[in-house]
C-alpha positions in Angstrom: -42.1 55.2 109.9 -42.0 53.1 106.6 -42.2 50.1 109.3 -44.8 51.7 111.0 -46.9 52.0 108.5 -46.6 48.4 107.3 -47.3 47.1 110.4 -50.4 49.0 110.6 -51.3 47.3 107.4 -50.7 43.6 108.5 -52.9 44.6 111.5 -55.8 45.9 109.4 -55.2 42.6 107.2 -55.5 40.0 110.1 -58.4 41.7 111.3 -60.1 41.9 108.0 -59.8 38.1 107.8 -60.6 37.3 111.5 -64.1 39.2 110.9 -64.8 37.5 107.2 -64.2 34.0 109.2 -66.8 35.0 112.0 -70.3 34.4 111.1 -73.5 36.3 112.8 -76.1 34.0 113.6 -79.3 35.6 114.1 -82.1 34.1 116.8 -84.4 33.2 113.6 -81.4 31.7 111.9 -80.7 29.6 115.2 -84.6 28.9 115.5 -84.7 27.8 112.0 -81.9 25.5 112.1 -83.2 23.7 115.1 -86.2 23.1 113.5 -84.3 21.7 111.1 -81.7 19.4 112.9 -82.4 19.2 116.5 -82.5 15.6 117.4 -85.4 15.5 119.7 -87.6 16.9 117.0 -86.1 14.3 114.9 -87.0 11.4 117.3 -90.7 13.2 117.6 -91.2 13.3 114.2 -90.1 9.5 113.6 -92.6 8.3 116.3 -95.3 10.3 114.6 -94.6 8.9 111.1 -95.2 5.2 113.1 -98.6 6.5 113.3 -98.9 8.1 110.1 -97.7 4.9 108.5 -100.3 2.8 110.1 -103.3 5.7 109.7 -102.3 5.5 105.6 -103.7 1.7 106.2 -106.6 2.1 108.3 -109.4 1.2 106.0 -107.8 -2.1 105.4 -109.3 -3.3 108.8 -112.4 -3.5 106.4 -111.0 -5.6 103.6 -111.5 -9.0 103.5 -108.7 -11.8 104.2 -107.3 -14.2 101.6 -105.1 -17.0 101.7 -103.8 -19.4 98.8 -102.3 -22.9 99.8 -100.7 -25.2 97.5 -99.0 -28.6 98.1 -98.2 -31.5 96.2 -97.1 -35.3 97.5 -95.2 -38.0 95.9 -95.2 -41.7 97.4 -94.2 -44.9 96.6 -95.6 -48.2 98.4 -94.8 -52.1 97.7 -97.6 -54.0 98.7 -98.1 -57.5 99.3 -101.9 -58.7 100.1 -103.7 -62.4 100.5 -107.3 -62.5 100.4 -109.5 -65.4 101.8 -110.1 -67.2 98.4 -106.1 -67.7 98.4 -105.6 -64.9 95.6 -102.3 -63.0 96.2 -101.7 -59.3 94.8 -98.0 -58.1 94.9 -96.7 -54.8 93.6 -95.4 -51.5 93.5 -97.9 -48.4 93.9 -96.7 -44.6 93.1 -99.1 -42.3 93.9 -98.6 -38.5 93.4 -101.2 -36.1 95.1 -101.4 -32.2 94.3 -104.1 -30.0 96.1 -104.9 -26.3 96.4 -107.1 -24.0 97.6 -108.2 -20.3 97.8 -110.1 -19.4 101.0 -111.7 -16.2 101.9 -112.8 -14.6 105.1 -114.5 -11.2 105.6 -115.8 -10.3 108.9 -119.5 -8.1 108.1 -120.0 -7.2 111.5 -118.1 -7.0 114.8 -120.0 -5.1 116.8 -119.0 -1.5 115.2 -115.1 -2.6 116.3 -113.6 -2.2 113.1 -115.3 1.7 113.0 -113.6 2.3 116.0 -110.4 1.3 115.6 -110.2 3.0 112.1 -110.9 6.4 114.4 -108.8 5.2 116.8 -106.0 5.6 114.1 -106.8 9.2 113.1 -106.9 10.2 116.7 -103.1 8.6 117.1 -102.0 10.7 114.0 -103.3 13.8 115.3 -101.5 13.0 118.6 -98.3 12.4 117.1 -98.7 16.0 115.3 -99.0 17.4 118.8 -96.2 15.5 120.1 -94.0 17.2 117.7 -95.6 20.7 118.4 -95.0 20.1 122.0 -91.5 19.4 121.3 -91.1 21.9 119.1 -92.4 24.6 121.2 -89.8 23.1 124.2 -87.1 23.5 121.9 -87.4 27.0 120.8 -88.1 28.1 124.4 -84.5 26.4 125.1 -82.9 27.8 121.7 -84.1 31.4 122.5 -82.8 31.5 126.2 -79.5 29.5 125.6 -78.8 32.0 122.7 -79.7 35.2 124.8 -77.7 34.0 127.5 -75.1 34.0 125.2 -75.4 38.1 124.4 -75.7 37.9 128.2 -72.4 37.2 128.5 -71.1 39.2 125.6 -72.8 42.4 127.4 -71.2 41.4 130.8 -67.9 41.6 128.9 -68.2 44.7 127.0 -69.3 46.1 130.6 -66.1 44.7 132.2 -64.1 46.3 129.1 -65.8 49.8 130.5 -64.7 48.9 133.8 -61.4 47.9 132.8 -61.0 51.5 130.8 -61.8 53.1 133.9 -59.5 51.2 135.7 -56.6 51.8 133.3 -57.4 55.6 133.6 -57.0 55.3 137.6 -53.7 53.5 137.2 -51.9 56.1 134.7 -53.4 58.8 137.0 -51.9 56.9 140.6 -48.7 56.6 138.6 -48.9 60.4 137.5 -49.1 61.5 140.9 -46.9 59.4 142.5 -44.2 60.6 140.0 -45.4 64.2 140.8 -44.7 63.6 144.2 -48.7 63.7 145.6 -49.2 60.3 145.2 -48.4 57.0 146.8 -47.7 53.7 146.1 -50.6 51.5 147.3 -52.9 53.9 144.9 -50.7 52.3 142.3 -50.4 48.7 143.3 -54.2 49.0 143.9 -55.0 49.9 141.1 -53.0 47.1 139.0 -54.6 44.6 141.6 -58.3 45.7 140.3 -57.0 46.0 136.8 -55.7 42.2 137.0 -58.9 41.1 138.7 -61.3 42.6 136.0 -59.0 40.5 133.3 -59.7 37.4 135.5 -63.3 38.4 135.6 -63.1 39.2 131.8 -61.4 35.3 131.1 -64.2 33.5 133.1 -66.8 35.2 131.2 -65.4 34.4 128.1 -65.0 30.9 129.3 -68.6 31.0 129.8 -69.5 32.3 126.6 -67.8 29.7 124.9 -69.4 26.8 126.9 -72.6 28.5 126.2 -71.8 28.7 122.3 -71.5 24.7 122.7 -74.5 24.2 124.0 -76.2 25.9 121.0 -74.3 24.0 118.7 -75.4 21.2 119.9 -79.0 22.4 120.4 -78.8 23.4 116.5 -77.0 20.0 115.9 -74.4 22.0 113.9 -70.8 21.3 113.9 -68.5 24.1 115.0 -67.5 26.7 112.6 -64.1 28.3 112.6 -66.2 31.3 114.5 -69.6 32.9 115.1 -70.8 35.6 116.7 -74.8 36.9 118.3 -76.8 39.7 118.4 -75.6 42.6 120.5 -78.9 43.3 122.1 -81.8 41.3 123.9 -85.3 42.6 122.6 -87.9 42.6 125.3 -91.7 42.5 124.4 -93.2 44.6 127.2 -97.0 44.6 126.3 -98.1 41.2 126.9 -101.1 41.0 129.2 -102.1 37.8 131.3 -105.2 38.0 129.7 -104.1 37.9 126.2 -102.0 34.3 127.3 -105.0 33.1 129.3 -107.1 33.7 126.4 -107.9 30.4 124.7 -105.0 28.8 126.4 -106.6 25.5 126.5 -106.6 25.2 122.7 -103.0 26.3 122.5 -101.1 24.8 125.1 -99.3 21.5 123.9 -99.2 19.6 126.8 -103.1 20.1 127.2 -103.9 19.1 123.9 -101.9 16.2 124.5 -103.8 15.2 127.8 -107.2 15.5 126.0 -106.1 13.7 123.2 -105.2 10.9 125.6 -108.6 11.2 126.4 -110.0 10.5 123.3 -108.4 7.8 122.3 -108.8 5.9 125.4 -112.5 6.4 124.8 -112.2 4.9 121.3 -110.4 1.9 123.2 -113.7 1.4 125.1 -115.5 1.3 121.9 -113.7 -1.3 121.0 -113.6 -3.5 124.4 -117.5 -3.0 124.1 -117.8 -4.5 120.5 -116.0 -7.5 121.9 -120.1 -8.2 123.6 -121.6 -8.4 120.4 -121.5 -11.3 117.8 -119.2 -11.6 115.5 -120.5 -12.7 111.5 -118.3 -13.4 108.8 -118.9 -14.4 105.7 -116.6 -17.2 104.4 -116.0 -18.8 101.0 -113.3 -21.2 99.7 -112.4 -22.7 96.2 -110.5 -26.3 96.5 -108.6 -28.6 94.0 -107.3 -32.3 94.4 -106.1 -34.4 92.2 -104.6 -38.3 93.0 -102.8 -40.1 90.3 -101.8 -44.2 91.1 -99.8 -45.9 88.4 -102.2 -49.2 89.3 -104.9 -50.4 91.2 -104.2 -53.4 93.6 -107.2 -52.8 94.9 -110.3 -53.1 92.5 -112.5 -50.8 94.9 -109.7 -47.9 94.4 -109.3 -45.6 91.6 -106.3 -44.9 89.7 -106.9 -41.2 88.9 -109.1 -39.2 91.4 -110.0 -35.4 91.1 -112.3 -33.0 93.3 -112.5 -29.6 92.4 -115.4 -27.0 93.9 -116.5 -23.9 95.4 -118.2 -23.5 99.1 -119.0 -20.6 100.8 -121.6 -19.6 104.0 -121.8 -17.3 106.9 -120.7 -17.8 110.2 -121.3 -16.1 113.6 -119.3 -15.8 116.6 -121.3 -15.5 119.8 -120.1 -14.5 123.1 -121.3 -16.4 125.9 -118.8 -16.5 128.6 -115.3 -16.4 128.4 -114.0 -16.0 132.2 -115.8 -12.4 132.7 -112.5 -10.9 130.4 -114.3 -8.4 128.6 -115.6 -7.1 131.3 -113.0 -6.6 133.7 -111.3 -5.1 130.1 -114.3 -2.2 129.9 -113.8 -1.5 133.9 -110.0 -1.1 133.5 -111.1 1.2 130.2 -113.2 3.6 132.0 -111.0 3.6 135.5 -108.2 4.9 132.8 -110.7 7.1 130.8 -111.5 9.0 134.7 -108.0 9.1 135.4 -106.9 10.8 132.6 -109.6 13.3 133.1 -108.7 13.5 136.4 -105.1 14.2 135.4 -106.2 16.8 132.6 -107.8 18.6 135.6 -105.0 18.4 137.5 -102.6 19.8 135.0 -104.9 23.2 133.7 -104.5 23.4 137.6 -101.1 23.5 137.2 -100.9 25.3 134.0 -102.9 28.0 135.4 -100.8 28.4 138.4 -97.6 28.4 135.9 -99.0 31.3 134.1 -99.7 33.2 136.8 -96.3 33.1 138.7 -94.7 33.3 135.1 -96.6 36.9 134.8 -95.6 38.2 137.9 -92.5 37.4 136.9 -92.6 38.7 133.8 -93.6 42.2 135.5 -91.1 42.3 138.4 -88.1 42.0 135.9 -90.1 44.4 133.6 -89.7 46.8 136.8 -86.3 45.6 137.6 -84.9 46.4 134.0 -86.6 50.0 134.0 -85.2 51.1 137.3 -81.8 49.6 136.1 -82.1 51.8 133.1 -82.2 54.5 135.1 -80.0 53.4 137.7 -77.0 52.8 135.0 -77.4 56.5 134.5 -76.8 57.3 137.7 -73.8 55.2 138.6 -72.3 56.3 135.3 -72.2 59.8 136.2 -71.4 59.2 139.8 -68.3 57.2 138.9 -67.3 60.3 136.5 -68.1 63.0 138.9 -66.1 60.8 141.6 -63.1 60.3 138.9 -62.7 63.9 137.9 -62.7 64.7 142.2 -59.8 62.2 142.5 -58.0 63.5 139.6 -57.7 67.2 142.0 -56.9 64.6 144.9 -60.2 66.1 146.7 -61.4 62.5 147.4 -60.0 59.4 148.1 -59.1 56.2 146.7 -61.4 54.4 148.7 -64.2 56.6 147.5 -63.3 56.0 144.1 -63.2 52.2 144.2 -66.8 52.5 145.7 -67.8 54.6 143.1 -66.8 52.1 140.3 -68.1 49.2 142.5 -71.4 50.6 142.0 -71.3 50.9 138.5 -70.2 47.6 138.1 -73.2 46.4 140.3 -75.3 48.7 138.0 -74.1 47.2 134.8 -74.4 43.4 136.3 -78.1 44.1 137.6 -79.0 46.0 134.2 -78.0 42.9 132.0 -79.4 40.2 134.6 -82.8 41.9 134.4 -82.8 42.1 130.3 -82.0 38.6 129.9 -84.3 37.6 132.9 -87.0 40.0 131.4 -86.7 37.8 128.5 -86.7 34.1 130.1 -89.8 35.2 131.5 -91.4 36.1 128.3 -90.0 33.1 126.4 -92.0 31.3 129.4 -95.3 32.5 128.8 -95.0 32.3 125.2 -93.9 28.8 125.7 -97.1 28.3 128.7 -99.3 29.7 125.5 -98.1 27.8 122.8 -97.3 30.8 120.6 -93.5 30.0 120.1 -94.0 27.2 117.4 -96.3 29.6 115.1 
């Protein structure tokens, strides 16, 4: 008796220890972790940071360009000269030269291209933000579907446990009937076979759930904890309407917003190309300094010391006249690109409308299936219980009992599948609407 108590305490301690190591991850925690750690979201943020960096320097395009140069040169020449009057001069000339300049070039007018480039940078940073939003929305949808797929497998395992409990009762009853001489050996064997089949199914479901947990950890960019669990239920929002989803969807769907922003950016590119048809007026100025030293002057006409310094400034205008019609060709290309993107946007709107309609039809169908299966599971449980009681009285056959158990198993599978499919359909509607990231 004392040993039994020790064993019971030992088992309880192990159970408490295992329970303490098992962390429950809620769907809210999973989404929050994915938003912080997911690789795809981090890559989208990195792309956006490049546009943000360019945008932070957007006004630099209006600044003048200033360049400074400085140089020093030393030469040594040995000269030997003879003049027509017979005079000869010979000597070594050493020269050092110092030169420097500061030049300013400031574009005053370029057909307003500078303004178009600046505004284009602002649109590019908005495009980067939309790209992040789109990736966030898709990642959240994937996390939700994966998380509740794990819950689905967990519910399937629980359903198998219930089926195994029935099989164990049937096996005990078949053995009892055999022992008292009213049963048959095949009934006992068949009950054990069915029980083993359910154990094998339970093992398969457990392996599937472990694989899905690994997928979820990858989405969250987490190292596998000692053990973690998910919630037991799949909440369904059954109040969504198609009008609610379609309302202002063009202002919330990330894909459409990205396509529209691409058109806006292309229009700024068109302004840049058109600006190249106008003259460019620039202000130019420079301050120059030059100094030359010679140790001797073999030629009286050359100075020993020479220094120049001064400021110059002025305006220049570059007027495009003919460049092989390259600017005209580029303008036409940009216009064609804008037209192509506008057509692509209209096509995307049509595809989105069809996707919303199909997703909502799927959502309604799955809600109806879920309601039906909720009723059906009660009938299947009651039927299995009645047939089992009748089987106890030896008033029905094993085949009828197995059919009732099989109906109950199928009812569990359909019910759990309907719950998951309804959640997937709900998630898809919210993803298309663009509400998941809010």
